[in-house]
N, C-alpha and C positions, 0 to 999 in steps of 0.2 A: 396205636389206633384205638379209637373209642367211638361210641355212638350206638345207633339202633340198627339191628339187622332186619331185613325185610323177609328173608327166607323164601324168595321166589323159586329157587331151584328145588327146595325140599317140598314145595307144595304142588309140584307137577303131578305126582301120583294121586293126590287127593282130587285135583280137578278132573283128571281122566276117570277116576272112579265115579265121580258125580255124573259125568257124561254117560258112563256105562249104565248107571241107574236110570237115567232119563231116556236113553235110546236103546231099546231092546235090540240085541243083535249087532251092537256097535262093533265095527271092524276097521273102518278107514276114517282117520281124523286129519284134517288140514290144520297145520300149525302156522299161524300168521305171526311173524316176528321180525324185529329189526336186527339184521345180522351185522350191521355197521356198528352197533353198540357192543364194545368188548365185554361188558358185564353180562350180556345175554348168552355168551358162549356156554357158561356153566349151566344156565337155565335150559338151553337147548339140549345139552348132554344129559341132564337129569330127566328131561322130558322123553328123550329117546329110550333111556333105561327103563323108565316107568312104563312106557308103551310096550316095550318088549316083555316085561313081566306080566302085563295085562293082556297080551296077545293081540295088540293093536298095531296097525300099519299106519305110520305117519307120512304125510306129504308136506314137506316144508315149503312155505311161501314166504320168502324173505323180502322185506322192503328196506330200502336204505334212505329214502326220501319221499316226499309227498307225491312225486311223479311216478312212483312205483306201485301205488295202490291199485289202479285200474288193471294193470297187467297181472298183478297177484290175484285179483278177483277173477279175471278171465281164466287163469290157470286153475284156480280153485274149482270153478264150475266144470272144467274139463276133467278134473280128478274124480268127480262124482263122490265126494266124501259123505259120511254119515253125520258128521259134526265138525265144528270149528273150535279150536283152542287158540286163544289170543294171549301171547306173552307180552306183558305190559312194559312200557318204558315211555319216555317223553314223546317220541314220534307217534307211537300208537295212541297215547292219550290225546294228542292233538286231533286225531282222526277217529276217535271212538264213536262219534255219531254216525259217520259214514260207514264204518265197519259194522255197526249194529244194524243199520238200514240194509246193507248188503246181505247180512246173514238172514234177516227176516225175509227179504225179497226172494232169496234162494232156498227158503225153508230149511235153514241149517241151525240146529240147536247149537248154542254157543256158550262157552264159559270163559270168563275173564278173571283178572286178578283183583280188580278194583270195583267197588260199589258204583262209582260214577259211570262206569260202562253199562251197568244194568239200568241205571236211571236214564241213560241215553237210548235205551231200547234193547240192549243185549239180554239174553235169556237169564244167565246166572253169573255170579262171581263168588269166588272164595279167596280170601286173603287176609292179611293183617289189617286191623282197624287203623287207617291212616290218622284219624284224629287222636287216637290213643298214642300212636307213635310220636306225633307232633308234640303232645303234652309231655311225653317222656324226654324228648329232645330239649324242650324248654327247661326242664329241671337240670339237664346237663349244662346248658348255657349258664344257668344261674350258679351252679357249683363252680364252673370255670371262672366266672366273673368274681366269685368270692375267693378265688385264689387256688382252688384245687387244680393240680396238674392233670391235663387230659390223660396222660399215661397212667394215672392212678385210678381212672374211672373204667369200670369193666364194659365190654361190649355187651349190649343187652339184646335178647331175642324178644320178639313180640309176645305179649301176654294175652292179647285179645284178638280173636279172628272173627271175621264177618262172613256169613253165608247169606247172599241176597238172591232172591228169585223175582223175576218180572212176570207176573201172572198174565198181564196183557199180551206180552210177547208169546208166552206159552199158548195162549188161546189163538193168536194169529198163526202160530206154527201148527196148530192142531195137536198139541202135546198135552198129555195129562201128567202132571208132576206126581210121582209116587208119594203117598201119604207120609212115609217115614222121612222123606226129604222136607216136606212141608213143616213137619214137627221140628226139624233141625234148623230151619231158616231163622236167621236173626231179623230179617226184614222181608216183607213181600210187597212188591209194588203192584198196585191194582189198577 
């Protein structure tokens, strides 16, 4: 096996820490995730472990198809969370605009894995730079086309991570982003 790792399970702690910095007194977090995606099982387990270490209570809202979002949103409102953590995958990415609008409407600070979700209106994201990963993948394809056996190529971890904040969304939520996070941000959407 070769290629680029995304490290989504390993980044759960960082995303929850960012939420704790933004939401004083954070205790309850809804996690929106696609439980039908087998790759998400390890991300969910890592997120549970991270929450336990940080003293947070998680409320899982799983979706398995487009038809599940409205029910998950209704259950999220009933849970009265302090924030929303969104575990990324293809299904979630297809509905990122809807998720971001819901979070803003319900005044839920949110953190995502991908910059694109913040561009769509989410509050924050922290994750590997997808353009950087795609460029690295292209070098792998080039090496394989030149005759290198895939088994001889190492699995690579991301080298570049992006922390993105949507200041328009922060304003709409009535949130002041702490200065130390503003300094760390790779991009601020105004």
